[in-house]
C-alpha positions as CSV (number, residue, x, y, z in Angstrom):
1,M,29.7,-34.1,29.0
2,N,26.4,-33.2,27.4
3,S,23.6,-35.5,28.6
4,Q,22.3,-35.9,25.1
5,T,25.2,-38.2,24.1
6,T,26.1,-40.4,27.1
7,F,29.3,-42.4,27.4
8,S,29.2,-45.4,29.6
9,F,30.8,-48.8,30.3
10,E,29.8,-52.4,31.2
11,I,32.0,-54.4,33.6
12,F,31.5,-57.9,35.0
13,P,32.1,-59.2,38.6
14,P,35.2,-61.3,39.2
15,R,34.9,-65.1,39.4
16,R,34.1,-66.5,42.8
17,D,37.7,-67.3,43.4
18,E,38.9,-63.8,42.6
19,N,39.0,-60.8,44.9
20,I,36.7,-57.9,44.3
21,S,39.6,-55.5,45.1
22,N,41.3,-56.5,41.8
23,L,38.7,-54.3,40.1
24,S,39.7,-51.2,42.0
25,Q,42.4,-50.2,39.5
26,I,40.1,-50.8,36.6
27,L,37.5,-48.6,38.2
28,E,40.0,-45.9,38.9
29,D,41.1,-46.0,35.2
30,L,37.5,-45.8,34.0
31,K,36.6,-43.1,36.5
32,A,39.2,-40.8,34.9
33,L,37.2,-41.1,31.6
34,K,34.2,-39.4,33.3
35,P,31.5,-42.0,32.3
36,N,27.9,-41.2,32.8
37,F,27.5,-44.6,34.4
38,I,28.9,-48.1,34.7
39,S,26.7,-51.1,34.4
40,V,27.5,-54.3,36.3
41,T,26.5,-57.7,34.9
42,F,25.1,-60.6,36.8
43,G,27.6,-63.1,35.4
44,A,27.2,-65.9,32.9
45,G,24.0,-67.9,32.7
46,G,21.9,-65.4,34.6
47,S,22.9,-66.7,38.0
48,V,20.6,-65.7,40.8
49,N,23.5,-65.1,43.2
50,S,23.4,-61.3,43.3
51,K,26.1,-60.9,46.0
52,H,29.0,-60.0,43.7
53,T,26.9,-57.8,41.4
54,L,25.6,-55.7,44.2
55,E,29.0,-55.5,45.9
56,I,30.5,-54.2,42.6
57,A,27.7,-51.8,41.9
58,N,27.9,-50.5,45.4
59,L,31.7,-50.1,45.0
60,V,31.3,-48.3,41.7
61,Q,28.6,-45.9,43.0
62,N,29.4,-45.3,46.6
63,T,33.2,-45.7,46.7
64,H,34.3,-44.5,43.3
65,K,31.3,-42.1,42.9
66,I,30.3,-43.2,39.5
67,P,26.5,-43.8,38.8
68,S,25.9,-47.5,38.6
69,I,23.3,-49.7,36.8
70,V,22.6,-53.2,38.2
71,H,21.9,-56.0,35.6
72,L,19.0,-58.2,36.8
73,P,18.2,-61.3,34.7
74,C,15.0,-63.0,35.6
75,I,15.0,-66.4,33.8
76,H,15.9,-68.2,37.0
77,L,14.5,-65.7,39.5
78,S,11.4,-65.9,41.7
79,R,9.2,-62.9,42.4
80,E,10.2,-63.0,46.0
81,R,13.9,-63.0,45.2
82,A,13.5,-60.2,42.7
83,L,11.8,-58.1,45.4
84,E,14.6,-58.9,47.8
85,I,17.2,-57.8,45.3
86,L,15.3,-54.6,44.6
87,K,15.1,-53.9,48.3
88,E,18.9,-54.4,48.6
89,C,19.4,-52.0,45.7
90,K,17.3,-49.4,47.4
91,E,19.2,-49.8,50.7
92,K,22.5,-49.2,48.8
93,G,21.1,-46.3,46.9
94,L,21.2,-48.2,43.6
95,Y,18.1,-47.0,41.7
96,S,19.0,-47.9,38.1
97,I,18.2,-51.5,36.9
98,L,18.9,-53.2,33.5
99,A,16.0,-55.6,33.4
100,L,16.9,-58.8,31.4
101,R,15.4,-62.2,30.7
102,G,18.9,-63.6,30.7
103,D,20.3,-66.8,29.3
104,V,19.2,-70.3,30.5
105,C,21.7,-71.8,32.9
106,E,21.9,-75.6,32.4
107,G,20.6,-77.5,35.4
108,A,18.9,-74.5,37.0
109,Q,15.1,-74.3,37.4
110,K,13.4,-71.7,35.1
111,S,11.3,-69.0,36.8
112,R,7.6,-69.6,37.3
113,D,7.1,-65.9,37.7
114,F,9.0,-64.4,34.8
115,S,8.7,-65.7,31.2
116,Y,10.0,-62.5,29.6
117,A,12.0,-59.4,30.6
118,S,8.7,-57.4,30.2
119,D,7.3,-59.3,33.3
120,L,10.3,-58.1,35.3
121,V,9.9,-54.5,34.0
122,T,6.3,-54.5,35.2
123,L,7.3,-55.6,38.7
124,I,10.1,-53.0,38.9
125,K,7.8,-50.3,37.7
126,K,5.3,-51.1,40.4
127,Q,8.0,-50.5,43.1
128,G,8.5,-46.9,42.0
129,E,11.7,-44.8,42.1
130,F,13.7,-47.0,39.8
131,E,15.1,-46.0,36.4
132,I,14.6,-49.0,34.2
133,Y,16.9,-49.9,31.3
134,A,16.3,-52.9,28.9
135,A,18.1,-54.6,26.1
136,C,17.4,-54.5,22.4
137,Y,18.8,-56.2,19.4
138,P,19.6,-54.3,16.1
139,E,19.8,-57.6,14.3
140,K,16.9,-59.1,16.2
141,H,16.9,-61.5,19.2
142,N,18.2,-65.0,18.4
143,E,14.9,-66.5,19.4
144,S,12.6,-64.2,17.4
145,K,11.1,-65.6,14.3
146,N,11.7,-62.4,12.3
147,F,12.5,-58.8,12.8
148,V,8.9,-57.6,12.8
149,E,8.1,-59.9,15.7
150,D,11.1,-58.8,17.6
151,I,10.2,-55.1,17.3
152,E,6.6,-55.9,18.4
153,N,8.0,-57.7,21.5
154,L,10.3,-54.7,22.2
155,K,7.3,-52.3,22.0
156,I,5.5,-54.5,24.6
157,K,8.5,-54.4,26.9
158,V,9.0,-50.6,26.5
159,D,5.3,-49.9,27.2
160,C,5.6,-51.9,30.5
161,G,7.8,-49.0,31.8
162,V,11.3,-49.0,30.2
163,D,13.0,-45.6,30.4
164,K,16.0,-46.3,28.1
165,L,17.3,-49.1,25.9
166,I,20.9,-50.4,25.4
167,T,21.6,-52.4,22.3
168,Q,23.4,-55.7,22.0
169,M,26.8,-55.2,20.4
170,F,26.8,-54.7,16.6
171,F,29.6,-54.2,14.1
172,N,27.7,-52.6,11.2
173,N,26.1,-49.2,12.0
174,E,23.6,-49.5,9.1
175,D,22.0,-52.3,11.1
176,F,21.6,-49.9,14.0
177,Y,20.1,-47.1,11.9
178,K,17.6,-49.5,10.2
179,F,16.6,-50.7,13.7
180,K,16.1,-47.2,14.9
181,E,13.8,-46.5,11.9
182,Y,11.7,-49.6,12.7
183,C,11.5,-48.5,16.4
184,A,10.3,-45.0,15.3
185,L,7.7,-46.5,13.0
186,K,6.4,-48.7,15.9
187,G,6.2,-45.7,18.3
188,I,9.2,-46.6,20.4
189,S,10.6,-43.2,21.4
190,V,12.8,-43.9,24.5
191,P,16.6,-43.1,24.1
192,I,18.6,-46.0,22.5
193,L,22.2,-46.4,23.6
194,A,24.5,-48.1,21.1
195,G,26.4,-51.1,22.5
196,I,30.0,-51.2,21.1
197,M,32.5,-54.0,21.8
198,P,36.2,-53.4,20.8
199,I,38.0,-56.6,19.7
200,I,39.9,-58.3,22.4
201,N,40.8,-61.5,20.6
202,K,39.4,-63.5,17.7
203,K,38.2,-66.6,19.6
204,Q,36.4,-64.5,22.1
205,I,34.7,-62.2,19.7
206,L,33.5,-65.1,17.5
207,K,32.1,-66.8,20.5
208,I,30.3,-63.8,21.8
209,S,28.9,-62.8,18.4
210,S,27.7,-66.3,17.9
211,L,25.8,-66.3,21.2
212,C,24.2,-63.0,20.6
213,G,23.6,-63.2,16.9
214,A,25.7,-60.3,15.9
215,K,26.9,-60.5,12.3
216,I,30.6,-59.9,11.5
217,P,31.1,-57.7,8.4
218,P,33.8,-58.7,5.9
219,K,35.8,-55.6,6.9
220,F,35.8,-56.7,10.5
221,M,36.7,-60.3,9.6
222,K,39.7,-59.1,7.7
223,I,41.0,-57.5,10.9
224,L,40.4,-60.7,12.8
225,E,42.3,-62.8,10.3
226,K,45.2,-60.4,9.6
227,Y,46.1,-59.8,13.2
228,E,44.9,-63.0,15.0
229,D,48.5,-64.0,15.8
230,N,49.5,-60.5,17.0
231,P,47.4,-59.7,20.1
232,R,48.5,-56.1,20.5
233,A,48.1,-55.3,16.8
234,L,44.6,-57.0,16.9
235,E,43.6,-54.9,19.9
236,D,44.8,-51.7,18.3
237,A,43.0,-52.5,15.0
238,G,39.9,-53.3,17.0
239,I,40.1,-50.0,18.9
240,A,40.4,-48.2,15.6
241,Y,37.4,-50.0,14.2
242,A,35.3,-49.1,17.3
243,I,36.4,-45.5,17.1
244,D,35.3,-45.4,13.4
245,Q,31.9,-46.8,14.5
246,I,31.5,-44.3,17.3
247,V,32.5,-41.2,15.3
248,D,29.8,-42.2,12.7
249,L,27.2,-42.8,15.5
250,I,27.9,-39.5,17.2
251,A,27.6,-37.7,13.8
252,S,24.3,-39.4,13.3
253,G,22.9,-38.2,16.7
254,V,23.1,-41.4,18.8
255,S,21.7,-41.0,22.3
256,G,24.7,-42.7,23.9
257,I,27.7,-45.0,23.5
258,H,27.9,-48.0,25.9
259,L,31.2,-49.8,25.7
260,Y,31.4,-53.5,26.6
261,T,34.9,-53.3,28.2
262,M,35.4,-57.0,29.2
263,N,37.1,-55.4,32.2
264,K,39.9,-54.0,30.1
265,S,40.5,-50.3,30.6
266,R,43.1,-49.7,27.9
267,A,40.7,-49.9,25.0
268,A,38.2,-47.7,26.8
269,K,40.9,-45.1,27.4
270,K,42.0,-45.0,23.8
271,I,38.4,-44.7,22.6
272,Y,37.7,-41.9,25.0
273,E,40.8,-40.0,24.0
274,A,39.7,-40.2,20.3
275,T,36.1,-39.3,20.8
276,S,35.7,-37.2,24.0
277,Y,35.8,-33.9,22.1
278,L,33.1,-35.0,19.7
279,L,30.9,-36.1,22.7
280,K,31.3,-32.7,24.3
281,E,30.2,-31.0,21.1
282,T,26.9,-32.8,20.8
């Protein structure tokens, strides 16, 4: 697959009461799709318990032989703990990090060392060797006053040492294209990978879009409403919508497609089958 248009996935660790081995079949399914990498989240709330994340990332990269990216949220992280995690990553040969601020976890103490993701990017950059990814928001971050402020903050973060950006999920490609234009005007030139989430179910997608601030276009809402009582039809319609987005993005020269899989390999497989030839032709 041409490195100009990457194809990658996000997965999340199992809950504490679940066995990591349950992910093995999912990883085998995803491996068959020849992704450029798989990113592994830290779990809800930006938990500072890195055990599962590093175990999964290690499993992805060193057992299944797929390059892995470790998500690292810093909102509840001390500098010392961050350095410990980075050391663990090096020991496992995990040299790609997605540096995040993360969401505030109720009842947990906020970091005194990291106020923003840019602070973590600076620390990681000083360690050398790491490839640093960061998040960006085509429809602006929920906490930003306006789009201009959000782009200015992104520029600060990128200048601290970010190598590549991955967008929050979006459902309207025009928002992504406008965002890229603003980035170019601001001098942000690193590759931007488009984050795409196929529909799993109506309740889930509405909750996630509400949390991250992604607007749901009327066309997308029609799909949710028409098929909400037919899970398989909803999934198939959601896959078709995602494929339509991806075909348009590839035709427009996107740097990469990053699928939020929700640990479901069927949608990823269907999307790969529909777009793999296009990706190879870029």
